[in-house]
Backbone as CSV, one residue per row, in Angstrom:
resi,resn,N_x,N_y,N_z,CA_x,CA_y,CA_z,C_x,C_y,C_z
1,VAL,9.611,139.308,-186.382,8.540,138.866,-185.486,7.358,139.825,-185.644
2,GLN,6.190,139.273,-185.845,4.982,140.094,-185.982,3.883,139.549,-185.086
3,LEU,3.136,140.481,-184.513,2.038,140.125,-183.641,0.764,140.793,-184.137
4,GLN,-0.323,140.057,-184.134,-1.610,140.575,-184.597,-2.651,140.303,-183.525
5,ALA,-3.080,141.368,-182.859,-4.078,141.229,-181.805,-5.485,141.379,-182.375
6,SER,-6.413,140.669,-181.770,-7.808,140.752,-182.198,-8.720,140.378,-181.040
7,GLY,-10.012,140.611,-181.232,-10.986,140.192,-180.230,-11.570,141.302,-179.396
8,GLY,-11.116,142.520,-179.588,-11.647,143.630,-178.803,-13.034,144.026,-179.278
9,GLY,-13.620,144.964,-178.561,-14.939,145.441,-178.922,-15.620,146.072,-177.731
10,LEU,-16.948,146.120,-177.799,-17.759,146.733,-176.749,-18.468,145.646,-175.954
11,VAL,-18.415,145.756,-174.636,-19.064,144.778,-173.770,-19.646,145.512,-172.566
12,GLN,-20.712,144.978,-172.025,-21.305,145.581,-170.833,-20.541,145.165,-169.579
13,ALA,-20.604,145.994,-168.592,-19.978,145.671,-167.317,-20.486,144.325,-166.805
14,GLY,-19.563,143.536,-166.294,-19.893,142.196,-165.836,-19.729,141.135,-166.893
15,GLY,-19.516,141.549,-168.119,-19.375,140.613,-169.222,-17.969,140.074,-169.368
16,SER,-17.793,139.265,-170.406,-16.511,138.622,-170.671,-16.086,138.876,-172.108
17,MET,-14.804,138.720,-172.332,-14.244,138.897,-173.663,-12.923,138.159,-173.714
18,ARG,-12.599,137.611,-174.884,-11.313,136.943,-175.052,-10.533,137.618,-176.162
19,LEU,-9.344,138.029,-175.847,-8.442,138.598,-176.831,-7.488,137.520,-177.329
20,SER,-7.109,137.653,-178.590,-6.153,136.735,-179.193,-4.993,137.524,-179.765
21,CYS,-3.843,136.894,-179.800,-2.659,137.513,-180.373,-1.914,136.451,-181.167
22,ALA,-1.978,136.559,-182.479,-1.287,135.623,-183.356,0.140,136.093,-183.553
23,VAL,1.077,135.186,-183.334,2.502,135.524,-183.391,3.149,134.784,-184.550
24,SER,3.899,135.483,-185.344,4.671,134.856,-186.414,6.132,135.254,-186.260
25,GLY,7.002,134.328,-186.621,8.431,134.615,-186.568,9.103,134.255,-185.261
26,ALA,8.351,133.742,-184.316,8.917,133.344,-183.025,8.045,132.258,-182.415
27,SER,8.694,131.351,-181.704,7.915,130.348,-180.984,7.357,130.973,-179.713
28,LEU,6.406,130.311,-179.090,5.804,130.856,-177.882,6.378,130.241,-176.614
29,SER,7.545,129.639,-176.738,8.210,129.140,-175.537,9.061,130.249,-174.934
30,VAL,8.675,131.501,-175.193,9.375,132.686,-174.708,8.383,133.477,-173.863
31,PRO,8.856,134.442,-173.088,7.931,135.250,-172.282,6.950,136.003,-173.169
32,VAL,5.682,135.943,-172.801,4.642,136.658,-173.523,3.824,137.447,-172.503
33,GLY,3.214,138.515,-172.966,2.461,139.337,-172.024,1.406,140.177,-172.693
34,TRP,0.523,140.683,-171.855,-0.505,141.634,-172.289,-0.354,142.918,-171.475
35,TYR,-0.543,144.026,-172.164,-0.496,145.340,-171.546,-1.735,146.108,-171.990
36,ARG,-1.992,147.221,-171.340,-3.110,148.051,-171.761,-2.799,149.514,-171.508
37,GLN,-3.472,150.356,-172.276,-3.306,151.801,-172.114,-4.666,152.464,-172.208
38,ALA,-5.077,153.050,-171.104,-6.334,153.775,-171.060,-6.105,155.216,-171.505
39,PRO,-7.156,155.896,-171.951,-7.006,157.289,-172.388,-6.389,158.162,-171.297
40,GLY,-5.348,158.903,-171.663,-4.715,159.807,-170.723,-3.808,159.152,-169.701
41,LYS,-3.608,157.842,-169.832,-2.768,157.132,-168.870,-1.612,156.446,-169.582
42,GLU,-0.617,156.070,-168.797,0.516,155.351,-169.359,0.155,153.882,-169.567
43,ARG,0.895,153.248,-170.450,0.691,151.826,-170.675,1.062,151.063,-169.404
44,GLU,0.232,150.094,-169.050,0.491,149.304,-167.854,0.472,147.819,-168.186
45,TRP,1.240,147.103,-167.424,1.305,145.656,-167.577,0.040,145.032,-166.990
46,VAL,-0.453,143.979,-167.647,-1.667,143.304,-167.210,-1.394,141.864,-166.795
47,ALA,-0.727,141.111,-167.675,-0.500,139.695,-167.406,0.709,139.224,-168.194
48,ARG,1.351,138.182,-167.710,2.482,137.607,-168.429,2.558,136.118,-168.160
49,MET,3.213,135.453,-169.106,3.507,134.031,-168.971,4.946,133.831,-169.399
50,VAL,5.723,133.197,-168.543,7.105,132.935,-168.902,7.180,131.603,-169.641
51,GLY,8.382,131.280,-170.128,8.521,130.128,-170.993,8.024,128.818,-170.404
52,GLY,8.217,128.632,-169.093,7.799,127.401,-168.449,6.306,127.303,-168.204
53,GLY,5.580,128.391,-168.460,4.133,128.388,-168.285,3.656,129.078,-167.033
54,THR,4.565,129.546,-166.201,4.175,130.279,-164.998,3.540,131.608,-165.386
55,THR,2.444,131.946,-164.720,1.731,133.181,-165.031,1.781,134.153,-163.856
56,ASP,1.567,135.415,-164.179,1.552,136.465,-163.164,0.600,137.551,-163.656
57,TYR,-0.066,138.203,-162.707,-1.084,139.183,-163.065,-0.958,140.447,-162.229
58,ALA,-1.352,141.547,-162.829,-1.473,142.787,-162.067,-2.592,142.618,-161.039
59,ASP,-2.442,143.271,-159.910,-3.444,143.141,-158.846,-4.838,143.527,-159.326
60,SER,-4.910,144.490,-160.227,-6.205,144.997,-160.679,-7.000,143.984,-161.494
61,VAL,-6.335,142.944,-162.010,-7.040,141.966,-162.838,-6.951,140.558,-162.272
62,LYS,-6.209,140.375,-161.204,-6.016,139.044,-160.630,-7.361,138.432,-160.250
63,GLY,-7.560,137.199,-160.652,-8.813,136.516,-160.373,-9.874,136.724,-161.425
64,ARG,-9.668,137.683,-162.322,-10.642,137.959,-163.378,-10.096,137.650,-164.770
65,PHE,-8.803,137.873,-164.972,-8.179,137.661,-166.280,-7.308,136.411,-166.239
66,THR,-7.211,135.756,-167.384,-6.357,134.570,-167.510,-5.586,134.636,-168.817
67,ILE,-4.283,134.536,-168.724,-3.444,134.476,-169.925,-3.152,133.011,-170.243
68,SER,-3.167,132.697,-171.519,-2.860,131.332,-171.936,-2.219,131.384,-173.311
69,ARG,-1.748,130.255,-173.766,-1.109,130.216,-175.074,-1.350,128.863,-175.716
70,ASP,-1.343,128.879,-177.020,-1.377,127.650,-177.809,-0.101,127.667,-178.639
71,ILE,0.858,126.865,-178.218,2.165,126.894,-178.868,2.084,126.445,-180.318
72,ILE,1.234,125.462,-180.588,1.107,124.961,-181.969,0.494,126.033,-182.855
73,LYS,-0.528,126.707,-182.370,-1.178,127.758,-183.158,-0.425,129.084,-183.078
74,ARG,0.578,129.147,-182.200,1.349,130.379,-182.014,0.429,131.542,-181.686
75,THR,-0.441,131.307,-180.770,-1.412,132.321,-180.376,-1.434,132.455,-178.853
76,VAL,-1.471,133.705,-178.412,-1.587,134.021,-176.996,-2.994,134.565,-176.750
77,TYR,-3.589,134.179,-175.652,-4.951,134.606,-175.348,-5.001,135.370,-174.025
78,LEU,-5.999,136.215,-173.910,-6.300,136.854,-172.638,-7.805,136.743,-172.432
79,GLN,-8.202,135.859,-171.535,-9.604,135.718,-171.181,-9.914,136.716,-170.078
80,MET,-10.897,137.557,-170.322,-11.243,138.614,-169.377,-12.680,138.421,-168.913
81,ASN,-12.851,138.227,-167.627,-14.173,138.045,-167.032,-14.481,139.176,-166.055
82,SER,-15.732,139.299,-165.728,-16.175,140.317,-164.760,-15.615,141.693,-165.104
83,LEU,-15.744,142.043,-166.362,-15.188,143.319,-166.829,-15.917,144.496,-166.202
84,ASN,-15.187,145.558,-165.969,-15.773,146.793,-165.447,-15.250,147.970,-166.277
85,PRO,-15.896,149.116,-166.167,-15.494,150.260,-167.012,-14.018,150.646,-166.860
86,GLU,-13.419,150.353,-165.719,-11.993,150.677,-165.521,-11.078,149.808,-166.389
87,ASP,-11.628,148.767,-166.971,-10.844,147.914,-167.869,-10.815,148.449,-169.291
88,THR,-11.534,149.518,-169.550,-11.544,150.116,-170.891,-10.154,150.635,-171.245
89,ALA,-9.638,150.175,-172.368,-8.284,150.539,-172.780,-7.992,149.905,-174.133
90,VAL,-6.878,150.297,-174.703,-6.317,149.570,-175.837,-5.389,148.507,-175.257
91,TYR,-5.602,147.276,-175.658,-4.821,146.157,-175.153,-3.769,145.743,-176.185
92,TYR,-2.551,145.545,-175.688,-1.436,145.169,-176.538,-0.838,143.845,-176.072
93,CYS,-0.456,143.029,-177.028,0.286,141.827,-176.692,1.759,142.065,-176.996
94,SER,2.589,141.315,-176.312,4.030,141.491,-176.459,4.749,140.168,-176.244
95,VAL,5.831,139.969,-176.964,6.698,138.818,-176.735,8.125,139.324,-176.625
96,ARG,8.897,138.647,-175.803,10.322,138.934,-175.689,11.077,137.815,-176.388
97,TYR,11.737,138.153,-177.452,12.393,137.150,-178.285,13.813,137.598,-178.575
98,ARG,14.764,136.790,-178.156,16.178,137.076,-178.376,16.555,138.468,-177.878
99,GLY,16.055,138.812,-176.711,16.445,140.047,-176.068,15.666,141.286,-176.468
100,TYR,14.751,141.138,-177.417,13.971,142.282,-177.870,12.488,142.076,-177.526
101,ASP,11.818,143.190,-177.271,10.381,143.163,-177.035,9.654,143.551,-178.314
102,TYR,8.744,142.706,-178.733,7.940,142.952,-179.924,6.490,143.178,-179.498
103,TRP,5.826,144.097,-180.208,4.469,144.499,-179.837,3.493,144.342,-180.986
104,GLY,2.260,144.006,-180.622,1.191,144.021,-181.595,0.633,145.424,-181.734
105,GLN,-0.357,145.584,-182.603,-0.880,146.904,-182.912,-1.916,147.384,-181.913
106,GLY,-2.397,146.523,-181.042,-3.384,146.921,-180.056,-4.803,146.674,-180.520
107,THR,-5.659,146.359,-179.578,-7.074,146.173,-179.865,-7.881,146.871,-178.767
108,GLN,-8.900,147.608,-179.182,-9.673,148.431,-178.243,-10.706,147.578,-177.511
109,VAL,-10.724,147.719,-176.206,-11.743,147.095,-175.371,-12.488,148.211,-174.652
110,THR,-13.797,148.253,-174.834,-14.623,149.268,-174.178,-15.688,148.574,-173.344
111,VAL,-15.717,148.918,-172.071,-16.688,148.327,-171.152,-17.678,149.409,-170.738
112,SER,-18.933,149.187,-171.071,-19.968,150.168,-170.737,-20.588,149.848,-169.380
113,SER,-20.975,150.902,-168.671,-21.568,150.713,-167.333,-23.072,150.528,-167.413
């Protein structure tokens, strides 16, 4: 199973950005999620979608971020709106497949004030 995240970059506060995560070797009818790690901090969970399509979000991003998936394209997305400097981090996608957690390489998101 391999994951390739993309879509990061620099954005001004209040802006939007969409991250993508292309998955190979596994279908997307499994739990998928996004995490992030800011400098000097531990990796934290951001959003997840379980196999049935139910979503859940960390309180810090609820109402601003949306996780979605395209099962045919085998791609997971994270739409991020109303970004603020506290959202600056490396973002990672993850899938749980056959009992194992697989991770992408991460994509940097920087929000300027």
